[in-house]
Every structure is written in structure tokens, then in C-alpha cells.
N, C-alpha and C positions, 0 to 999 in steps of 0.2 A: 503494499499500500504506500503510495507516495503522496504525502499531505503537506500542505503549506503551514509551516510553523509560525510564520509571521502573522497569521490571522488571530492567534491567541494573544500575541503581544499587543497589536494594534487595538483589538477590541478592549483590553483591559485599561490601556493608557488613555484611550479615547474617551472613556467613561468620564474621566475627570475633566475633559475638555468640553464636552457637549452637554453636561448636566444630565445625562441619561439616568444616573441612579435615582434622582428624584422622580423622573417619569416611570421607571420600572417599578419602584416600590410605592409610588403614588397613584398616578392616574391609569397606569398600565400594569396592574398586578399580574396579568396573564403573561407578561414577559419576564417574570422573575427568574425562571429557570432557563438560563441561557448558557449554552456551552458551544465552543467554536467547532469541535470535532467529536462526534459520538463514536462509540466503538462499533465497527461494522465487520461482520464475517466475511462478506464478499471482498474480492480483490478490487480496490478502487485506486486509480491513479489520480493525484490531484497536483495542480501545479500553479503557482503564482509568484509575484515578485514585489517586494517593497521598492517604491521609487525614490529617487534622490530627493532629499529634503525631509524624509520621515525621521522622526527623532529616534536616536539609538535607544532611549529608554523604553521603546516599544518591547524591547527584548529583555527587560529587567528581570532580576532573579525571582522576585516574588510570584511571578506568573508560572515559574517552572514548577512550583509545588502543585498548582492547580492542573497543570499539564500531566504531572506524574500520576494523577488519579485516573487518567483515562488509559484504556487498554492500548499497549504500545503497538504501533503499526510495523509492517515489515521494513519500511524505508520512508524517510521523509526527505524530499528534495526541495530546497529553497534556492531561488535565483536572486543573486545580488546584481541588480541591473546598473551597475556602475555608481551605486550610492557614494556620496561624498561626505556623509555625516557619521562615518564610523560603523555603519550597519554591517558592512562586510566583515570587519574584524570581529565583531560580536557574534555573527553567525558562525564564523570559524571556531570561536571559543565553545560555542554550544555544540558544534559537530565533535570537537575534541571530547567533550564531557558526555555526549550521547552518541554512541556509535551508530544509532539508527538514522541520524541526521547526515544528509549529503548536501554540500553547498556548491552551487554552480556560480562562477563569478564571471561577469561581463565587464568590458571596458566602459568608461564613462563617455557617452556619445556627445556630452557637452550641453544638451538641451533635452527637454521633454519631447517625446515624439508620440503623441496620442493617437492611438488606433493601431498603425502599423508597428510602433515601438512596443506596444503591449503585447502583440502577438509574436513579435520577435523574441521577447523575453520569455514567453510561454514555451515557444519551441526550443529555446536554449535548454530549458529543463526537460522538455519532452524528449529530446534527442538522446538524453542520458539513460533511457529506459527502453525496454522492449514491450511494446503495447500488447503484444500477444499474451503476455504474462497477467493481463488484467481484463476484468469484465467490464468495468466502467472507468471513465475519465472525467475529471472536473477541473475546469479553468475557473479560478475565483479570485477576487480581489482581497486585499488585506483590511479593508475598512468596513467589515461587516460583523454584525452579532446575529448568530443563528440559533434557533431553538435547538435543544438537545437531540430531538428526534428527527432533525431535518433530513439527513442523508438516509436514515432508516426508512422514512416515509417515501422518499423519491425511489429508492431501490424496490420497496414493495410495489409502487406503481409501475415501475419498469418490468417487474416479473409478472404482474398481472396483465399487461399488454405488450406483447412481443413486438408490435408496430411502433411502439413508443421509443423514438430514437434519442431525443433530448428533451429535458424538463427542468423545471425550477419552481421555487416559491415566488413570492411577491415582495419587492423591496418597499420599504417605507423610510422617510428621513424625518428628522426632528425639526419642527418649527418652534421658535421660542416665543412668539408674541400672538396669542398665548401659547404656553408649551403644550404641544400635541404632536402625534405622528401623522404624517401626511403620505398618502399613496403616490407612488411615482407613475401610476396609471399605465402599466405595461399590459399589453394585450394577452389574452389566454392563448393565443396560437403561436406564441413564441416562448423560448427559454431566455431569461435575462442574461445579459452580458457579464455581470459581475459574479455570477455563480452558474456557469455553464456545465451542466451535468449530462454526460453522453454515455450512451451504450457504445462500447469501442467499435463494434461492427458497423455501426451507423457512421461514427466519425471517419472511419476508414473509407466508407463508401462515397461519402460526400466530398472527399478530398481534403478533409480538415478545414481549417479557417483560412479565409482570404487575408493576405497580409496588406490590409488597407482599411480605410474608413467603412463603417457599416458592415464589418465582418460579422458582427453579432445579429444582423438581420439576414444577410445573404445565407448563412448557414441554415437557418430554419426554413427559409424558402426552398433551398435545395433539398432539405430533408423531404418536404412535401412532394417535390418534383419526382423524387425516387421512391415514393410510396411509404416513407416513414412519417411519424407524427411528431409534432413539436407541441408542448404544452407548458403552461404554468398555472398554478392554482393559488387562489387567495384564501387559503385555509389557516386556522390558528397555528397549527404546527409547522406550516410552511412560510408564515410571515417573518421577515427578518428586518433588521435596522441597517440602513446604509448611511454610514457616518457623514458622508457628504452627498448632496443631491447629485443625481446622474448628470454628468456633463460639466460639473463645477470644479474639477480637480485641477484644471489647467486655464489660467488667465480668466477665471470667473464663469458664472453660469451663462451669461449672455454669449461669450465666445463658444461656450459648449453648445448652446442652442444653434448658433450659426453653423458650427461644425456639424450637427445633426442634420441641418438642411442640406449642407453640402454633400453629406454622406448619402441622403436619400436621393439626390441627383446622381451621384455615382452609381448607386445600386440600380437605378433605372426607373424609379418612381416618376409618375406623370406630374405635371404642375397642378392639374385639377385635383388629384388626390392629395398631394401635399397641402394644397390650399384648404381643403375640407378638413384635413387632420389638424391644421393650425387653428382653424375656427373651433373645432371640437376642443382644443386644449387651451383656449383663450383664458379661462379661469384657473389654469394650473400655474402655480408659482414658477417663475415671477410672472405675475398676472399680465395679460396682454402683451408686454414687451417681449416675453419669451417666445410666444408664437410668432411675433413680428421678426425676431431675430432669426428663427428657423426658416421662415418664408424667404427672408433676404438671402440667407446663405444658400438656399436653393436657386433663387433667381440670379444671384451674382455668379454662381457657377455655371448656370445656363447661358447667360449673357457672355461669360468669359470663354464658352465653348471648351470647358474642361473636359477630360476624358471620362468615359463611363465604363462600367463593368463590361469586359469584352465578350462575355457569353450571351449571345443574341437570344438563343433559345430560353435562357434563364429569364431575360428581360421580358420576353413575350409572356412567359408563364406568370411572372410577377404582375405585369400590366392586367392580364386577364383576371388574376385574383383580386386585384385592387378595384377594377371596374365592378366585378360582382360583389365586392364588399360595400361599395357605394350604393349599389342598387338593392342589395338584400341584407346587408349587414355582414360584419366579419363572422360571426358564428355560423350563419347559413352557408357563407363562401367556403369556410374551412370544412364544414360537414360534407359539402358537395365534393370537394376535392378528395376527402377521405374515402368517399364511396366510388369515385370514378378515375382517379388519377395517381398512379397506375394500380392495377390489380397485383397484388404481391401475395400469392398462396404461401410463400415461404416464410411470410411474417405473420400470418393468421394465427390467433391464439386457438388452442385446442379447446375442447368443450370443457375440460377441467379448469382451464385458465381463462375462460371466457368472461372476464370481468370488464366492464365498461369503465375506462379511466379517462 
């Protein structure tokens, strides 16, 4: 099992930054039992990387006591993506203390490279393992607080439905005025990018992640093209806290929203669909200006004639799905694809496993 050790560190330290103890023990008692990595019997490969600028005390010794209460995995791989704050040295110390930890060091590229850089770091860790040794694979970020049974639930859903190729829970972030958790409003037909849980066979068949913007959207649509299913659920045991709102980790939330719009253009989304999506999200923080930033990011890319994802067949499939979603809703469009595109008898559940997920 290859698991990101940094998730535990960032979760504990971030508690003091974001005031989450008050939320957990106050208005959100359902989130009291939070653990970064549960004990899982199945072979699961997980990989992520702390980015430059994360505080070294994410890996402070008090959290080791908590980590030691968990059943040890076979192997933990951590990717030091050229951090300049001493993270690499601390990871090496932890690896020396805990033989199950393996550290992969990368050189500092000198700047954040959101999108492609994230996937480059992911593959730097993935290249050190043999995927054939694992049943499941997960790419996830370090700024998350996950429920104790999170991965156990996902694995149960995977086992219940052999067509389920990738899945996740739903992310929430903390708003301070007034203190509350706010959904990031991710669709049910995708698995979210900050915790991409994959069946290894599906991950291989789609060709892995695209090393570019919207990698976390392209993969789910490719799953559907090939007869797999992508899902996320807003269930209590699968709701998790994202310490930073999606898209806010680099140069602020508005830059992130513009990047999202540019990513949608690259993926092959139509202007009409993107406009409808922006209107739907007008009330989502940051109210109005977030949607405007996404729309402008798309239009700017379109006017600049920037390149698009080169797979024409994929873009046609995407457009058809998006048009159907506008006309009938995403849920109906997704169900239609599940019934008609394509038929995969090799992925059909047996009568014994025929659970609807």
C-alpha cells in the first residue's frame, strides 16, 4: 500500500490555521471522528506531494503518535516536489525512522506549475511502483480532512459495481463569516481531483491522467467513453474538508477560476455550456465574480486561439454529453450514457454483486 504521509501532517497543523476545531466540536459534531488514512485490507496505491511553501511543522512529531495507531501499510511513498522550506529533509528523517516510508525527491522548478506540475509530481511517485501489485490507486492532495471510513466506503462501492472505475466523496471548505462548511458543488458524474480514487484496471485503460489543465475532468469523461462509470457521493461518511477552496492555492481564487475557464476551453467545452455553467454557479463563492472570472478565462483562451485537447473523438463525445445535459439534466444524460455507450459485458456485475451504486 502506498499512502501519502503528508496528509496527516497538513491536516493536524491546518486545524490551528483555519479554526476547524471550533467547527468540528461545535456546529459540526458529525465531523468529530476524522482520520486521514484508515486501515484497508485491499492493496491500495496512493500518491501526492507537498508543494513548496508548506510549513515544515506539517510533519511535526506529535502527529507521529496518532499515525502509529493506524495499521501500518506495506509502503508509503511521498514526493518532495522541490520544496524549499525543509520539507525534504524532514521526510528523509521520517523515512530513516520508519522503514515503510519511501521518499521521492524532485528538483525545484522555481515556480508553482498548477495542473501539469501536479500530475508530473504524481507520476514521479507512481513510477517507483508496479501498478500490477495493487487493486486501487488514489491521487490526493495534502490539504484534506477525511472521515475515518472514507476509503473503506469507496472500496465497498467499487466491489459492489465492477463498472465503477473512479469515485470520491464530496469536498467542503470553511467559510468564516459566519463559520460554516460550504460545498464546492462538484457534480455527481465525476470524481473530484483532490482525491482521485481509481480501480487500477480502469486507470490503465484510460491511459492515466493528461499532463495538462482539466486533467481531472478529462479522465472522468474518458471513463464514460470506454464504458466505465465515474461517481461522487454527498454522503456523511464521504464528506471531507478541503482546507483551501478549490482553485485558490495559487495566486488566489479568481486566478483559479480563470484557470478553470481556460481548462474547460482546452478540454473541448462549448461556450454555450460554459456560460450556462457560470450562470448556475453565480451564487457560489466568490459570488458573481467567480463565475465571471471563469467565463473570461474561457473567452480569453478562445480569442487567443489557444490549443485544445487533441483527441477529436473525445471532444465530440464531450459536446454530445454536454448538450444532452443542457436539454435533460446531467443525471439523465449520465444515465443515458450508462445504458448505451458502450456495452461492456466484461464489466457487468454478477447477480450476486448486482448492487446499484
